[in-house]
A tleap script that builds the chain and sets N, CA, C and O, in Angstrom:
source leaprc.protein.ff14SB
mol = sequence {
  NMET ALA ASP THR LYS ILE PRO GLU GLU PHE
  LEU ASP LEU PHE LYS ASN LYS SER PHE ALA
  HIE LEU GLY THR PHE MET PRO ASP GLY SER
  ILE GLN ILE ASN PRO VAL TRP VAL ASP TYR
  ASP GLY LYS TYR VAL LEU ILE ASN THR GLN
  ARG GLY ARG GLN LYS ASP ILE ASN MET GLN
  ARG ASP PRO ARG VAL THR VAL GLU ILE GLN
  ASP ALA ASP ASN PRO TYR ARG TYR ILE GLU
  VAL ARG GLY VAL VAL ALA GLU ASP VAL GLU
  GLU GLY ALA GLU GLN HIE ILE ASP LYS LEU
  ALA LYS LYS TYR THR GLY ALA ASP LYS TYR
  PRO HIE LEU GLY HIE GLY GLU VAL ARG VAL
  ILE TYR LYS ILE LYS PRO GLU ARG VAL LEU
  ALA HIE CGLY
}
set mol.1.N position { 0.835 -1.180 0.000 }
set mol.1.CA position { 0.000 0.000 0.000 }
set mol.1.C position { 0.887 1.252 0.000 }
set mol.1.O position { 1.869 1.322 0.738 }
set mol.2.N position { 0.543 2.210 -0.809 }
set mol.2.CA position { 1.320 3.449 -0.912 }
set mol.2.C position { 1.142 4.293 0.335 }
set mol.2.O position { 0.075 4.306 0.948 }
set mol.3.N position { 2.211 5.004 0.704 }
set mol.3.CA position { 2.145 5.908 1.846 }
set mol.3.C position { 1.319 7.126 1.456 }
set mol.3.O position { 1.557 7.740 0.416 }
set mol.4.N position { 0.351 7.470 2.294 }
set mol.4.CA position { -0.515 8.627 2.016 }
set mol.4.C position { -0.350 9.735 3.048 }
set mol.4.O position { -1.078 10.726 3.014 }
set mol.5.N position { 0.593 9.577 3.958 }
set mol.5.CA position { 0.823 10.590 4.990 }
set mol.5.C position { 2.059 11.417 4.660 }
set mol.5.O position { 3.037 10.909 4.111 }
set mol.6.N position { 1.996 12.689 5.003 }
set mol.6.CA position { 3.155 13.560 4.869 }
set mol.6.C position { 4.081 13.241 6.048 }
set mol.6.O position { 3.673 13.389 7.200 }
set mol.7.N position { 5.313 12.807 5.784 }
set mol.7.CA position { 6.224 12.517 6.895 }
set mol.7.C position { 6.509 13.780 7.717 }
set mol.7.O position { 6.705 14.865 7.169 }
set mol.8.N position { 6.525 13.615 9.009 }
set mol.8.CA position { 6.731 14.750 9.911 }
set mol.8.C position { 8.015 15.513 9.594 }
set mol.8.O position { 8.053 16.738 9.705 }
set mol.9.N position { 9.063 14.794 9.202 }
set mol.9.CA position { 10.339 15.456 8.927 }
set mol.9.C position { 10.324 16.256 7.622 }
set mol.9.O position { 11.325 16.886 7.279 }
set mol.10.N position { 9.212 16.241 6.893 }
set mol.10.CA position { 9.074 17.039 5.671 }
set mol.10.C position { 8.020 18.134 5.804 }
set mol.10.O position { 7.781 18.876 4.851 }
set mol.11.N position { 7.389 18.248 6.968 }
set mol.11.CA position { 6.381 19.281 7.171 }
set mol.11.C position { 6.955 20.690 7.054 }
set mol.11.O position { 6.236 21.633 6.723 }
set mol.12.N position { 8.260 20.832 7.328 }
set mol.12.CA position { 8.883 22.149 7.230 }
set mol.12.C position { 8.775 22.717 5.817 }
set mol.12.O position { 8.745 23.937 5.651 }
set mol.13.N position { 8.716 21.860 4.794 }
set mol.13.CA position { 8.608 22.351 3.418 }
set mol.13.C position { 7.279 23.073 3.178 }
set mol.13.O position { 7.184 23.936 2.306 }
set mol.14.N position { 6.263 22.717 3.954 }
set mol.14.CA position { 4.967 23.394 3.855 }
set mol.14.C position { 4.938 24.671 4.697 }
set mol.14.O position { 4.125 25.562 4.450 }
set mol.15.N position { 5.825 24.757 5.689 }
set mol.15.CA position { 5.823 25.908 6.594 }
set mol.15.C position { 6.745 27.029 6.141 }
set mol.15.O position { 6.516 28.193 6.470 }
set mol.16.N position { 7.800 26.683 5.380 }
set mol.16.CA position { 8.732 27.725 4.952 }
set mol.16.C position { 8.314 28.287 3.593 }
set mol.16.O position { 7.200 28.033 3.135 }
set mol.17.N position { 9.178 29.028 2.962 }
set mol.17.CA position { 8.848 29.716 1.709 }
set mol.17.C position { 9.072 28.876 0.457 }
set mol.17.O position { 9.107 29.420 -0.647 }
set mol.18.N position { 9.221 27.580 0.602 }
set mol.18.CA position { 9.443 26.736 -0.573 }
set mol.18.C position { 8.239 26.784 -1.511 }
set mol.18.O position { 7.100 26.579 -1.092 }
set mol.19.N position { 8.509 27.054 -2.771 }
set mol.19.CA position { 7.453 27.023 -3.773 }
set mol.19.C position { 7.145 25.577 -4.117 }
set mol.19.O position { 8.018 24.711 -4.063 }
set mol.20.N position { 5.908 25.332 -4.466 }
set mol.20.CA position { 5.500 24.024 -4.949 }
set mol.20.C position { 5.346 24.100 -6.462 }
set mol.20.O position { 5.251 25.184 -7.038 }
set mol.21.N position { 5.324 22.946 -7.086 }
set mol.21.CA position { 5.006 22.843 -8.507 }
set mol.21.C position { 3.773 21.959 -8.610 }
set mol.21.O position { 3.774 20.814 -8.158 }
set mol.22.N position { 2.729 22.503 -9.209 }
set mol.22.CA position { 1.456 21.811 -9.340 }
set mol.22.C position { 1.314 21.294 -10.760 }
set mol.22.O position { 1.390 22.061 -11.720 }
set mol.23.N position { 1.108 19.992 -10.889 }
set mol.23.CA position { 0.879 19.382 -12.193 }
set mol.23.C position { -0.586 19.025 -12.351 }
set mol.23.O position { -1.160 18.334 -11.510 }
set mol.24.N position { -1.193 19.503 -13.444 }
set mol.24.CA position { -2.582 19.195 -13.769 }
set mol.24.C position { -2.646 18.731 -15.222 }
set mol.24.O position { -1.688 18.886 -15.979 }
set mol.25.N position { -3.783 18.164 -15.595 }
set mol.25.CA position { -3.960 17.665 -16.960 }
set mol.25.C position { -4.728 18.662 -17.813 }
set mol.25.O position { -5.792 19.143 -17.424 }
set mol.26.N position { -4.170 18.965 -18.987 }
set mol.26.CA position { -4.843 19.783 -19.990 }
set mol.26.C position { -5.908 18.932 -20.695 }
set mol.26.O position { -5.887 17.706 -20.586 }
set mol.27.N position { -6.831 19.569 -21.413 }
set mol.27.CA position { -7.883 18.809 -22.098 }
set mol.27.C position { -7.352 17.746 -23.066 }
set mol.27.O position { -7.994 16.714 -23.259 }
set mol.28.N position { -6.185 17.991 -23.676 }
set mol.28.CA position { -5.634 17.018 -24.634 }
set mol.28.C position { -4.790 15.938 -23.959 }
set mol.28.O position { -4.188 15.105 -24.636 }
set mol.29.N position { -4.745 15.952 -22.616 }
set mol.29.CA position { -3.986 14.952 -21.873 }
set mol.29.C position { -2.562 15.350 -21.555 }
set mol.29.O position { -1.887 14.670 -20.782 }
set mol.30.N position { -2.090 16.448 -22.144 }
set mol.30.CA position { -0.749 16.918 -21.804 }
set mol.30.C position { -0.766 17.488 -20.381 }
set mol.30.O position { -1.828 17.749 -19.816 }
set mol.31.N position { 0.405 17.670 -19.830 }
set mol.31.CA position { 0.520 18.113 -18.437 }
set mol.31.C position { 0.893 19.585 -18.387 }
set mol.31.O position { 1.763 20.048 -19.125 }
set mol.32.N position { 0.223 20.305 -17.508 }
set mol.32.CA position { 0.573 21.695 -17.235 }
set mol.32.C position { 1.195 21.737 -15.845 }
set mol.32.O position { 0.665 21.137 -14.910 }
set mol.33.N position { 2.313 22.440 -15.703 }
set mol.33.CA position { 2.966 22.579 -14.405 }
set mol.33.C position { 3.110 24.062 -14.097 }
set mol.33.O position { 3.597 24.839 -14.919 }
set mol.34.N position { 2.673 24.443 -12.889 }
set mol.34.CA position { 2.764 25.825 -12.436 }
set mol.34.C position { 3.464 25.906 -11.096 }
set mol.34.O position { 3.215 25.071 -10.227 }
set mol.35.N position { 4.346 26.901 -10.899 }
set mol.35.CA position { 4.835 27.158 -9.547 }
set mol.35.C position { 3.702 27.807 -8.756 }
set mol.35.O position { 3.025 28.708 -9.252 }
set mol.36.N position { 3.503 27.348 -7.535 }
set mol.36.CA position { 2.407 27.862 -6.707 }
set mol.36.C position { 2.843 27.968 -5.252 }
set mol.36.O position { 3.775 27.298 -4.808 }
set mol.37.N position { 2.147 28.823 -4.534 }
set mol.37.CA position { 2.264 28.845 -3.081 }
set mol.37.C position { 1.480 27.653 -2.557 }
set mol.37.O position { 0.481 27.248 -3.152 }
set mol.38.N position { 1.933 27.092 -1.442 }
set mol.38.CA position { 1.324 25.866 -0.940 }
set mol.38.C position { 1.134 25.947 0.574 }
set mol.38.O position { 1.846 26.666 1.276 }
set mol.39.N position { 0.155 25.189 1.048 }
set mol.39.CA position { -0.153 25.124 2.471 }
set mol.39.C position { -0.596 23.689 2.769 }
set mol.39.O position { -0.920 22.924 1.861 }
set mol.40.N position { -0.605 23.346 4.046 }
set mol.40.CA position { -1.035 22.010 4.464 }
set mol.40.C position { -1.793 22.164 5.768 }
set mol.40.O position { -1.318 22.824 6.692 }
set mol.41.N position { -2.983 21.553 5.849 }
set mol.41.CA position { -3.816 21.705 7.046 }
set mol.41.C position { -3.809 20.477 7.945 }
set mol.41.O position { -4.626 20.368 8.860 }
set mol.42.N position { -2.889 19.554 7.684 }
set mol.42.CA position { -2.826 18.330 8.474 }
set mol.42.C position { -3.547 17.168 7.818 }
set mol.42.O position { -3.327 16.012 8.181 }
set mol.43.N position { -4.409 17.465 6.852 }
set mol.43.CA position { -5.134 16.438 6.111 }
set mol.43.C position { -4.992 16.623 4.603 }
set mol.43.O position { -4.792 15.661 3.861 }
set mol.44.N position { -5.098 17.881 4.165 }
set mol.44.CA position { -5.073 18.201 2.742 }
set mol.44.C position { -3.924 19.150 2.401 }
set mol.44.O position { -3.552 20.010 3.199 }
set mol.45.N position { -3.379 18.978 1.216 }
set mol.45.CA position { -2.481 19.970 0.638 }
set mol.45.C position { -3.394 21.042 0.044 }
set mol.45.O position { -4.344 20.727 -0.672 }
set mol.46.N position { -3.103 22.299 0.341 }
set mol.46.CA position { -3.971 23.401 -0.079 }
set mol.46.C position { -3.288 24.259 -1.131 }
set mol.46.O position { -2.156 24.709 -0.954 }
set mol.47.N position { -4.000 24.475 -2.226 }
set mol.47.CA position { -3.555 25.352 -3.306 }
set mol.47.C position { -4.618 26.419 -3.482 }
set mol.47.O position { -5.802 26.097 -3.588 }
set mol.48.N position { -4.221 27.678 -3.515 }
set mol.48.CA position { -5.140 28.801 -3.670 }
set mol.48.C position { -4.914 29.396 -5.055 }
set mol.48.O position { -3.783 29.693 -5.438 }
set mol.49.N position { -6.003 29.565 -5.801 }
set mol.49.CA position { -5.883 30.153 -7.125 }
set mol.49.C position { -7.113 31.007 -7.430 }
set mol.49.O position { -8.045 31.102 -6.632 }
set mol.50.N position { -7.084 31.608 -8.583 }
set mol.50.CA position { -8.189 32.444 -9.052 }
set mol.50.C position { -9.086 31.607 -9.953 }
set mol.50.O position { -8.599 30.838 -10.781 }
set mol.51.N position { -10.395 31.758 -9.792 }
set mol.51.CA position { -11.334 31.096 -10.699 }
set mol.51.C position { -11.036 31.540 -12.133 }
set mol.51.O position { -10.773 32.715 -12.392 }
set mol.52.N position { -11.081 30.587 -13.048 }
set mol.52.CA position { -10.882 30.899 -14.451 }
set mol.52.C position { -9.471 30.693 -14.956 }
set mol.52.O position { -9.253 30.670 -16.168 }
set mol.53.N position { -8.508 30.543 -14.064 }
set mol.53.CA position { -7.141 30.255 -14.517 }
set mol.53.C position { -7.088 28.821 -15.038 }
set mol.53.O position { -7.938 27.997 -14.703 }
set mol.54.N position { -6.086 28.536 -15.856 }
set mol.54.CA position { -6.017 27.218 -16.482 }
set mol.54.C position { -5.970 26.100 -15.456 }
set mol.54.O position { -6.625 25.075 -15.644 }
set mol.55.N position { -5.211 26.267 -14.369 }
set mol.55.CA position { -5.135 25.207 -13.366 }
set mol.55.C position { -6.495 24.977 -12.705 }
set mol.55.O position { -6.830 23.843 -12.363 }
set mol.56.N position { -7.279 26.038 -12.523 }
set mol.56.CA position { -8.639 25.918 -11.986 }
set mol.56.C position { -9.506 25.111 -12.947 }
set mol.56.O position { -10.206 24.184 -12.538 }
set mol.57.N position { -9.454 25.466 -14.204 }
set mol.57.CA position { -10.239 24.764 -15.228 }
set mol.57.C position { -9.824 23.295 -15.291 }
set mol.57.O position { -10.672 22.405 -15.360 }
set mol.58.N position { -8.509 23.049 -15.267 }
set mol.58.CA position { -8.018 21.680 -15.339 }
set mol.58.C position { -8.472 20.845 -14.148 }
set mol.58.O position { -8.903 19.706 -14.324 }
set mol.59.N position { -8.382 21.399 -12.929 }
set mol.59.CA position { -8.762 20.629 -11.741 }
set mol.59.C position { -10.268 20.417 -11.658 }
set mol.59.O position { -10.723 19.427 -11.084 }
set mol.60.N position { -11.050 21.343 -12.229 }
set mol.60.CA position { -12.501 21.147 -12.289 }
set mol.60.C position { -12.830 19.958 -13.192 }
set mol.60.O position { -13.724 19.166 -12.892 }
set mol.61.N position { -12.108 19.845 -14.282 }
set mol.61.CA position { -12.373 18.799 -15.268 }
set mol.61.C position { -11.785 17.452 -14.842 }
set mol.61.O position { -12.428 16.415 -15.009 }
set mol.62.N position { -10.567 17.463 -14.292 }
set mol.62.CA position { -9.871 16.234 -13.928 }
set mol.62.C position { -9.197 16.460 -12.574 }
set mol.62.O position { -8.236 17.224 -12.491 }
set mol.63.N position { -9.676 15.817 -11.521 }
set mol.63.CA position { -9.177 16.104 -10.171 }
set mol.63.C position { -7.821 15.497 -9.835 }
set mol.63.O position { -7.321 15.711 -8.731 }
set mol.64.N position { -7.214 14.753 -10.739 }
set mol.64.CA position { -5.907 14.146 -10.457 }
set mol.64.C position { -4.809 15.203 -10.583 }
set mol.64.O position { -4.730 15.915 -11.584 }
set mol.65.N position { -3.965 15.294 -9.556 }
set mol.65.CA position { -2.889 16.285 -9.542 }
set mol.65.C position { -1.640 15.695 -8.903 }
set mol.65.O position { -1.685 14.667 -8.227 }
set mol.66.N position { -0.527 16.377 -9.139 }
set mol.66.CA position { 0.721 16.106 -8.437 }
set mol.66.C position { 1.256 17.434 -7.929 }
set mol.66.O position { 1.252 18.432 -8.650 }
set mol.67.N position { 1.716 17.440 -6.684 }
set mol.67.CA position { 2.333 18.618 -6.084 }
set mol.67.C position { 3.732 18.205 -5.625 }
set mol.67.O position { 3.892 17.236 -4.883 }
set mol.68.N position { 4.735 18.950 -6.075 }
set mol.68.CA position { 6.122 18.679 -5.687 }
set mol.68.C position { 6.675 19.929 -5.023 }
set mol.68.O position { 6.485 21.044 -5.509 }
set mol.69.N position { 7.362 19.725 -3.907 }
set mol.69.CA position { 8.007 20.841 -3.197 }
set mol.69.C position { 9.467 20.472 -2.988 }
set mol.69.O position { 9.783 19.416 -2.439 }
set mol.70.N position { 10.348 21.354 -3.433 }
set mol.70.CA position { 11.787 21.135 -3.304 }
set mol.70.C position { 12.318 22.035 -2.194 }
set mol.70.O position { 11.952 23.207 -2.106 }
set mol.71.N position { 13.171 21.488 -1.361 }
set mol.71.CA position { 13.819 22.256 -0.303 }
set mol.71.C position { 14.752 23.291 -0.934 }
set mol.71.O position { 15.663 22.929 -1.678 }
set mol.72.N position { 14.536 24.554 -0.647 }
set mol.72.CA position { 15.345 25.626 -1.230 }
set mol.72.C position { 16.808 25.531 -0.788 }
set mol.72.O position { 17.697 25.977 -1.512 }
set mol.73.N position { 17.067 24.960 0.385 }
set mol.73.CA position { 18.431 24.860 0.899 }
set mol.73.C position { 19.144 23.568 0.484 }
set mol.73.O position { 20.370 23.490 0.554 }
set mol.74.N position { 18.393 22.569 0.060 }
set mol.74.CA position { 18.963 21.287 -0.348 }
set mol.74.C position { 18.124 20.738 -1.499 }
set mol.74.O position { 17.121 20.067 -1.259 }
set mol.75.N position { 18.513 21.008 -2.737 }
set mol.75.CA position { 17.689 20.615 -3.888 }
set mol.75.C position { 17.510 19.110 -4.050 }
set mol.75.O position { 16.682 18.676 -4.851 }
set mol.76.N position { 18.270 18.304 -3.306 }
set mol.76.CA position { 18.107 16.856 -3.369 }
set mol.76.C position { 17.056 16.362 -2.378 }
set mol.76.O position { 16.745 15.172 -2.328 }
set mol.77.N position { 16.519 17.288 -1.595 }
set mol.77.CA position { 15.466 16.960 -0.620 }
set mol.77.C position { 14.153 17.529 -1.149 }
set mol.77.O position { 14.029 18.732 -1.376 }
set mol.78.N position { 13.189 16.655 -1.338 }
set mol.78.CA position { 11.891 17.107 -1.849 }
set mol.78.C position { 10.806 16.107 -1.474 }
set mol.78.O position { 11.076 14.986 -1.042 }
set mol.79.N position { 9.578 16.555 -1.655 }
set mol.79.CA position { 8.425 15.696 -1.434 }
set mol.79.C position { 7.507 15.814 -2.642 }
set mol.79.O position { 7.294 16.901 -3.179 }
set mol.80.N position { 6.980 14.693 -3.049 }
set mol.80.CA position { 6.016 14.654 -4.144 }
set mol.80.C position { 4.725 14.060 -3.589 }
set mol.80.O position { 4.730 12.988 -2.985 }
set mol.81.N position { 3.631 14.766 -3.802 }
set mol.81.CA position { 2.326 14.304 -3.351 }
set mol.81.C position { 1.450 14.110 -4.581 }
set mol.81.O position { 1.151 15.062 -5.302 }
set mol.82.N position { 1.048 12.877 -4.808 }
set mol.82.CA position { 0.097 12.578 -5.874 }
set mol.82.C position { -1.263 12.400 -5.207 }
set mol.82.O position { -1.389 11.707 -4.198 }
set mol.83.N position { -2.261 13.026 -5.779 }
set mol.83.CA position { -3.559 12.930 -5.140 }
set mol.83.C position { -4.681 13.398 -6.024 }
set mol.83.O position { -4.536 13.574 -7.234 }
set mol.84.N position { -5.811 13.594 -5.370 }
set mol.84.CA position { -7.009 14.065 -6.063 }
set mol.84.C position { -7.600 15.234 -5.302 }
set mol.84.O position { -7.463 15.344 -4.084 }
set mol.85.N position { -8.257 16.097 -6.045 }
set mol.85.CA position { -8.964 17.211 -5.423 }
set mol.85.C position { -10.171 16.633 -4.683 }
set mol.85.O position { -11.060 16.040 -5.294 }
set mol.86.N position { -10.190 16.813 -3.368 }
set mol.86.CA position { -11.302 16.339 -2.559 }
set mol.86.C position { -12.453 17.344 -2.595 }
set mol.86.O position { -13.625 16.971 -2.599 }
set mol.87.N position { -12.090 18.625 -2.620 }
set mol.87.CA position { -13.101 19.681 -2.731 }
set mol.87.C position { -12.420 20.992 -3.058 }
set mol.87.O position { -11.211 21.147 -2.880 }
set mol.88.N position { -13.216 21.934 -3.539 }
set mol.88.CA position { -12.739 23.296 -3.728 }
set mol.88.C position { -13.737 24.219 -3.069 }
set mol.88.O position { -14.949 24.042 -3.192 }
set mol.89.N position { -13.209 25.216 -2.361 }
set mol.89.CA position { -14.071 26.125 -1.599 }
set mol.89.C position { -13.661 27.572 -1.843 }
set mol.89.O position { -12.476 27.905 -1.880 }
set mol.90.N position { -14.652 28.409 -2.005 }
set mol.90.CA position { -14.396 29.843 -2.157 }
set mol.90.C position { -14.441 30.545 -0.804 }
set mol.90.O position { -13.760 31.551 -0.604 }
set mol.91.N position { -15.233 30.024 0.118 }
set mol.91.CA position { -15.345 30.638 1.438 }
set mol.91.C position { -14.008 30.577 2.164 }
set mol.91.O position { -13.427 29.502 2.312 }
set mol.92.N position { -13.523 31.723 2.613 }
set mol.92.CA position { -12.255 31.812 3.322 }
set mol.92.C position { -11.039 31.891 2.419 }
set mol.92.O position { -9.914 31.993 2.908 }
set mol.93.N position { -11.248 31.845 1.090 }
set mol.93.CA position { -10.114 31.820 0.160 }
set mol.93.C position { -9.349 33.143 0.142 }
set mol.93.O position { -8.127 33.135 -0.006 }
set mol.94.N position { -10.037 34.283 0.289 }
set mol.94.CA position { -9.307 35.566 0.315 }
set mol.94.C position { -8.462 35.676 1.572 }
set mol.94.O position { -7.343 36.185 1.512 }
set mol.95.N position { -8.969 35.213 2.708 }
set mol.95.CA position { -8.169 35.227 3.932 }
set mol.95.C position { -6.988 34.277 3.803 }
set mol.95.O position { -5.902 34.558 4.308 }
set mol.96.N position { -7.200 33.157 3.128 }
set mol.96.CA position { -6.129 32.184 2.941 }
set mol.96.C position { -5.017 32.734 2.049 }
set mol.96.O position { -3.838 32.514 2.325 }
set mol.97.N position { -5.382 33.449 0.980 }
set mol.97.CA position { -4.342 34.015 0.106 }
set mol.97.C position { -3.569 35.107 0.850 }
set mol.97.O position { -2.382 35.308 0.592 }
set mol.98.N position { -4.234 35.812 1.771 }
set mol.98.CA position { -3.528 36.789 2.611 }
set mol.98.C position { -2.525 36.078 3.525 }
set mol.98.O position { -1.408 36.558 3.717 }
set mol.99.N position { -2.925 34.936 4.086 }
set mol.99.CA position { -2.023 34.139 4.939 }
set mol.99.C position { -0.801 33.682 4.134 }
set mol.99.O position { 0.328 33.737 4.621 }
set mol.100.N position { -1.040 33.230 2.895 }
set mol.100.CA position { 0.067 32.797 2.043 }
set mol.100.C position { 0.960 33.973 1.651 }
set mol.100.O position { 2.181 33.831 1.588 }
set mol.101.N position { 0.358 35.128 1.389 }
set mol.101.CA position { 1.142 36.320 1.056 }
set mol.101.C position { 2.066 36.687 2.213 }
set mol.101.O position { 3.215 37.072 1.997 }
set mol.102.N position { 1.569 36.569 3.429 }
set mol.102.CA position { 2.389 36.864 4.612 }
set mol.102.C position { 3.577 35.894 4.674 }
set mol.102.O position { 4.711 36.301 4.925 }
set mol.103.N position { 3.299 34.618 4.443 }
set mol.103.CA position { 4.347 33.602 4.495 }
set mol.103.C position { 5.394 33.809 3.398 }
set mol.103.O position { 6.593 33.742 3.666 }
set mol.104.N position { 4.953 34.055 2.187 }
set mol.104.CA position { 5.874 34.105 1.050 }
set mol.104.C position { 6.493 35.476 0.791 }
set mol.104.O position { 7.600 35.560 0.261 }
set mol.105.N position { 5.796 36.550 1.156 }
set mol.105.CA position { 6.305 37.887 0.831 }
set mol.105.C position { 6.462 38.806 2.040 }
set mol.105.O position { 7.147 39.826 1.964 }
set mol.106.N position { 5.833 38.446 3.148 }
set mol.106.CA position { 5.861 39.313 4.314 }
set mol.106.C position { 4.743 40.350 4.318 }
set mol.106.O position { 4.578 41.070 5.303 }
set mol.107.N position { 3.972 40.439 3.231 }
set mol.107.CA position { 2.870 41.405 3.140 }
set mol.107.C position { 1.670 40.897 3.937 }
set mol.107.O position { 1.391 39.698 3.963 }
set mol.108.N position { 0.968 41.820 4.584 }
set mol.108.CA position { -0.216 41.441 5.353 }
set mol.108.C position { -1.392 41.070 4.456 }
set mol.108.O position { -2.243 40.269 4.840 }
set mol.109.N position { -1.435 41.645 3.276 }
set mol.109.CA position { -2.521 41.387 2.321 }
set mol.109.C position { -1.917 40.973 0.982 }
set mol.109.O position { -0.841 41.435 0.605 }
set mol.110.N position { -2.624 40.097 0.272 }
set mol.110.CA position { -2.209 39.691 -1.063 }
set mol.110.C position { -2.318 40.908 -1.980 }
set mol.110.O position { -3.416 41.432 -2.168 }
set mol.111.N position { -1.203 41.371 -2.555 }
set mol.111.CA position { -1.198 42.647 -3.268 }
set mol.111.C position { -1.773 42.601 -4.686 }
set mol.111.O position { -1.949 43.649 -5.309 }
set mol.112.N position { -2.067 41.411 -5.202 }
set mol.112.CA position { -2.481 41.316 -6.609 }
set mol.112.C position { -3.943 40.945 -6.785 }
set mol.112.O position { -4.351 40.557 -7.879 }
set mol.113.N position { -4.742 41.059 -5.723 }
set mol.113.CA position { -6.157 40.723 -5.814 }
set mol.113.C position { -6.867 41.739 -6.696 }
set mol.113.O position { -6.918 42.927 -6.381 }
set mol.114.N position { -7.410 41.255 -7.800 }
set mol.114.CA position { -8.098 42.130 -8.748 }
set mol.114.C position { -9.547 42.376 -8.358 }
set mol.114.O position { -10.159 41.577 -7.649 }
set mol.115.N position { -10.083 43.488 -8.829 }
set mol.115.CA position { -11.484 43.820 -8.569 }
set mol.115.C position { -12.385 42.721 -9.134 }
set mol.115.O position { -12.292 42.391 -10.317 }
set mol.116.N position { -13.237 42.166 -8.314 }
set mol.116.CA position { -14.151 41.124 -8.755 }
set mol.116.C position { -13.534 39.738 -8.865 }
set mol.116.O position { -14.208 38.783 -9.252 }
set mol.117.N position { -12.254 39.626 -8.527 }
set mol.117.CA position { -11.570 38.330 -8.608 }
set mol.117.C position { -12.152 37.377 -7.572 }
set mol.117.O position { -12.388 37.760 -6.425 }
set mol.118.N position { -12.379 36.146 -7.980 }
set mol.118.CA position { -12.878 35.118 -7.072 }
set mol.118.C position { -11.740 34.147 -6.804 }
set mol.118.O position { -11.203 33.536 -7.727 }
set mol.119.N position { -11.379 34.011 -5.543 }
set mol.119.CA position { -10.329 33.081 -5.129 }
set mol.119.C position { -10.967 31.761 -4.716 }
set mol.119.O position { -12.128 31.717 -4.310 }
set mol.120.N position { -10.195 30.696 -4.825 }
set mol.120.CA position { -10.672 29.365 -4.466 }
set mol.120.C position { -9.517 28.576 -3.856 }
set mol.120.O position { -8.374 28.686 -4.298 }
set mol.121.N position { -9.828 27.790 -2.846 }
set mol.121.CA position { -8.860 26.882 -2.229 }
set mol.121.C position { -9.167 25.480 -2.725 }
set mol.121.O position { -10.291 24.994 -2.596 }
set mol.122.N position { -8.156 24.836 -3.294 }
set mol.122.CA position { -8.270 23.437 -3.689 }
set mol.122.C position { -7.676 22.582 -2.584 }
set mol.122.O position { -6.524 22.770 -2.194 }
set mol.123.N position { -8.468 21.637 -2.081 }
set mol.123.CA position { -8.023 20.716 -1.042 }
set mol.123.C position { -7.674 19.396 -1.713 }
set mol.123.O position { -8.539 18.702 -2.248 }
set mol.124.N position { -6.396 19.068 -1.674 }
set mol.124.CA position { -5.891 17.889 -2.361 }
set mol.124.C position { -5.645 16.774 -1.345 }
set mol.124.O position { -4.874 16.928 -0.398 }
set mol.125.N position { -6.314 15.663 -1.567 }
set mol.125.CA position { -6.160 14.500 -0.689 }
set mol.125.C position { -4.988 13.663 -1.193 }
set mol.125.O position { -5.022 13.163 -2.317 }
set mol.126.N position { -3.945 13.506 -0.365 }
set mol.126.CA position { -2.807 12.684 -0.789 }
set mol.126.C position { -3.210 11.218 -0.978 }
set mol.126.O position { -3.859 10.616 -0.121 }
set mol.127.N position { -2.808 10.666 -2.119 }
set mol.127.CA position { -3.012 9.231 -2.375 }
set mol.127.C position { -1.683 8.490 -2.417 }
set mol.127.O position { -1.624 7.284 -2.178 }
set mol.128.N position { -0.622 9.221 -2.722 }
set mol.128.CA position { 0.729 8.639 -2.703 }
set mol.128.C position { 1.703 9.769 -2.364 }
set mol.128.O position { 1.662 10.841 -2.966 }
set mol.129.N position { 2.564 9.513 -1.405 }
set mol.129.CA position { 3.548 10.502 -0.971 }
set mol.129.C position { 4.933 9.890 -1.109 }
set mol.129.O position { 5.214 8.817 -0.575 }
set mol.130.N position { 5.794 10.596 -1.839 }
set mol.130.CA position { 7.180 10.181 -2.019 }
set mol.130.C position { 8.070 11.269 -1.449 }
set mol.130.O position { 8.017 12.410 -1.909 }
set mol.131.N position { 8.879 10.945 -0.465 }
set mol.131.CA position { 9.760 11.911 0.165 }
set mol.131.C position { 11.199 11.452 -0.013 }
set mol.131.O position { 11.521 10.286 0.216 }
set mol.132.N position { 12.067 12.379 -0.427 }
set mol.132.CA position { 13.474 12.057 -0.697 }
set mol.132.C position { 14.393 13.063 -0.015 }
set mol.132.O position { 14.111 14.261 0.014 }
set mol.133.N position { 15.474 12.570 0.522 }
set mol.133.CA position { 16.501 13.443 1.051 }
set mol.133.C position { 16.564 13.545 2.528 }
set mol.133.O position { 17.409 14.266 3.061 }
savepdb mol mol.pdb
quit
């Protein structure tokens, strides 16, 4: 059986400023990879994005994703989480992007929120976790 838990010794990658890479499927089956800010709530890997972006469209259509986070201080240390979108929620998403902005930039508020922009949190349930380093 594949490991589905995030190892405790890799939780720091979710707490520090390490960028994640999110892999989703395009309509033609090719893979799209985006650098993203990442969070973890103890159960789900959390990705915050804007409604209408390609990754949003892709995850709506096909919930299978891969999230990889590389340690900025040791590039041979990384974690790969393969999973599925368990749910997406708009409620609390603006507060969540502010929390991520604080973590990644030091800003109290996300500085790029556009007028009328709808934010969404994707909750990714790990189905396979590979940790190296």
